[in-house]
C-alpha positions in Angstrom: 65.1 -66.7 -13.7 61.6 -66.1 -12.2 59.2 -68.8 -13.0 56.4 -67.7 -15.3 53.0 -68.0 -13.6 50.3 -69.8 -15.5 46.9 -68.3 -16.0 44.7 -68.5 -12.9 47.6 -70.0 -10.9 48.0 -68.8 -7.3 51.3 -68.1 -5.5 50.4 -68.7 -1.9 52.5 -67.8 1.2 51.6 -68.5 4.8 51.7 -65.2 6.7 50.7 -66.2 10.2 48.0 -67.3 12.7 46.3 -64.8 15.0 44.2 -65.1 18.1 43.1 -61.5 18.2 41.9 -59.1 15.5 44.3 -56.5 17.1 47.3 -58.4 15.8 46.4 -59.0 12.2 49.0 -58.4 9.4 50.0 -54.8 9.0 50.1 -55.0 5.2 46.8 -53.7 3.9 45.3 -56.2 1.4 41.7 -57.2 0.6 40.7 -60.5 2.1 38.6 -63.5 1.2 37.7 -65.7 4.2 36.8 -69.4 4.5 34.5 -70.7 7.2 32.2 -73.6 7.9 31.4 -76.4 10.4 34.4 -78.2 11.7 35.6 -81.0 9.5 33.8 -79.6 6.4 36.9 -79.4 4.4 38.4 -75.9 4.8 42.0 -77.0 4.7 41.3 -79.3 1.8 39.8 -76.4 -0.2 42.7 -74.1 0.5 45.2 -76.7 -0.4 43.3 -77.5 -3.6 43.0 -73.8 -4.7 46.7 -73.1 -4.1 47.9 -76.5 -5.3 50.0 -76.9 -2.2 49.1 -80.0 -0.3 50.7 -78.9 3.0 49.9 -75.2 3.0 46.8 -75.6 5.3 47.1 -78.5 7.7 44.3 -81.0 7.4 43.6 -82.0 11.0 42.5 -85.4 12.2 40.8 -83.7 15.1 37.8 -81.6 14.0 37.6 -78.2 15.7 41.4 -77.9 16.0 41.6 -74.6 14.0 41.4 -72.0 16.8 43.0 -69.1 15.0 42.7 -66.8 12.0 45.2 -68.2 9.5 46.4 -65.8 6.9 47.8 -66.7 3.4 48.9 -64.1 0.9 47.9 -64.9 -2.7 49.8 -63.4 -5.6 50.6 -60.4 -3.4 47.1 -59.3 -4.2 44.8 -60.5 -1.4 44.7 -62.6 1.8 42.9 -65.9 2.0 41.9 -66.3 5.6 41.2 -69.7 7.2 38.7 -69.0 10.0 37.9 -71.2 13.0 35.3 -73.9 12.3 32.0 -73.9 14.2 29.6 -76.5 15.6 31.8 -79.3 16.8 30.1 -80.9 19.8 33.2 -82.2 21.6 34.6 -78.7 22.0 33.6 -77.0 25.2 30.9 -74.4 25.1 33.4 -71.9 26.6 35.9 -72.6 23.8 33.2 -72.4 21.1 32.2 -69.1 22.4 35.7 -67.7 22.2 36.0 -68.9 18.6 32.6 -67.4 17.8 33.6 -64.1 19.3 36.9 -64.1 17.3 35.1 -64.9 14.1 32.3 -62.4 14.5 34.7 -59.7 15.5 36.9 -60.4 12.5 33.9 -60.3 10.1 32.6 -57.1 11.6 36.0 -55.3 11.8 38.0 -56.5 8.8 37.2 -53.6 6.4 39.0 -55.2 3.5 36.8 -58.3 3.4 35.6 -58.9 -0.1 33.6 -62.0 0.4 33.2 -65.0 2.6 33.3 -68.6 1.4 30.8 -70.6 3.5 31.6 -74.3 3.2 28.7 -76.7 3.6 28.8 -80.5 3.3 26.9 -81.5 0.2 26.2 -85.0 1.4 23.9 -84.2 4.4 20.7 -82.3 4.9 20.9 -78.6 5.6 22.0 -78.2 9.2 20.4 -75.7 11.5 23.8 -74.2 12.5 24.7 -73.5 8.9 21.3 -72.0 8.2 21.6 -69.7 11.3 25.1 -68.6 10.2 23.9 -67.8 6.7 21.1 -65.7 8.1 23.5 -63.9 10.4 25.6 -63.0 7.4 22.5 -61.6 5.7 21.5 -59.6 8.7 25.1 -58.2 9.0 25.4 -57.5 5.2 28.4 -59.8 4.8 28.8 -60.9 1.1 29.3 -64.7 0.7 29.5 -67.6 -1.7 28.4 -71.1 -0.7 30.7 -74.0 -1.4 29.1 -77.4 -1.4 32.1 -79.6 -0.3 32.9 -83.3 -0.7 30.6 -83.6 -3.7 32.2 -86.8 -4.8 31.0 -88.8 -1.8 27.3 -89.3 -2.9 25.6 -90.6 -6.0 24.7 -87.9 -8.5 21.0 -88.3 -7.9 21.3 -88.1 -4.1 23.6 -85.1 -4.4 21.1 -83.3 -6.7 18.2 -84.0 -4.4 20.1 -82.7 -1.4 21.0 -79.5 -3.2 17.4 -79.0 -4.4 16.2 -79.4 -0.7 19.0 -77.0 0.4 18.0 -74.4 -2.2 14.3 -74.7 -1.3 15.1 -74.0 2.3 17.2 -71.0 1.4 14.4 -69.6 -0.8 12.2 -69.3 2.3 14.5 -66.5 3.6 16.2 -65.2 0.5 14.6 -63.5 -2.5 17.6 -64.4 -4.6 19.9 -67.4 -4.1 23.6 -66.7 -3.5 26.2 -68.2 -5.8 26.5 -71.9 -5.0 29.5 -73.9 -6.3 30.2 -77.7 -5.8 33.7 -78.7 -4.8 35.7 -81.9 -4.4 39.3 -81.9 -3.3 39.9 -85.5 -4.4 38.1 -85.4 -7.8 39.3 -81.9 -8.8 35.8 -80.6 -9.1 35.1 -76.9 -8.7 38.6 -75.6 -8.2 38.8 -73.4 -11.3 35.2 -72.2 -11.0 35.9 -70.9 -7.5 39.3 -69.4 -8.4 37.8 -67.6 -11.5 35.0 -66.1 -9.4 37.4 -65.0 -6.6 39.8 -63.5 -9.1 36.9 -61.6 -10.7 36.0 -60.2 -7.3 39.6 -59.2 -6.6 40.0 -57.6 -10.0 36.8 -55.6 -9.6 37.9 -54.4 -6.2 41.3 -53.2 -7.7 39.4 -51.3 -10.4 36.8 -49.7 -8.3 38.3 -49.6 -4.8 
């Protein structure tokens, strides 16, 4: 007997890892991609959202994700784990390859619904994150910002860091994008993120 799926529960299946946008899955589904600086918590977020601890491997070596990793969710959409950016110990040549792969994917994947940009909530706004967000704006790529690891700092420090982050964003943006805090260890933000993504997918199915 087929297990009854609970409300807002995701059935997630690993589809494959790809080094070229020419070899992506043939099955046409909309996609939601996940990107951020290396070691920001992409795998942790994916595992938390799907409630599968080993679905996306959490690497001890930042910058190890070098492929586009596709996961099919509820037979409705793909969740795509993209290569991280900005890890200093990776060669410039290699970083360039990953950057090319990521930018090509974002430009060519027509079914992309939104991009989750993960940013560490415990440190000041990094230049590389700011530049990437601006690049998304210039290329009209819709995105949501996920402030990760929000359990690591004291509430007052966390709040001040976010206020500073938003202040910097407002210098370039008339309207702030959606910002959600997340913690994989404290179960913070999971349902808020899933609810928003499910809303986006449902809206696409109705209008698209």
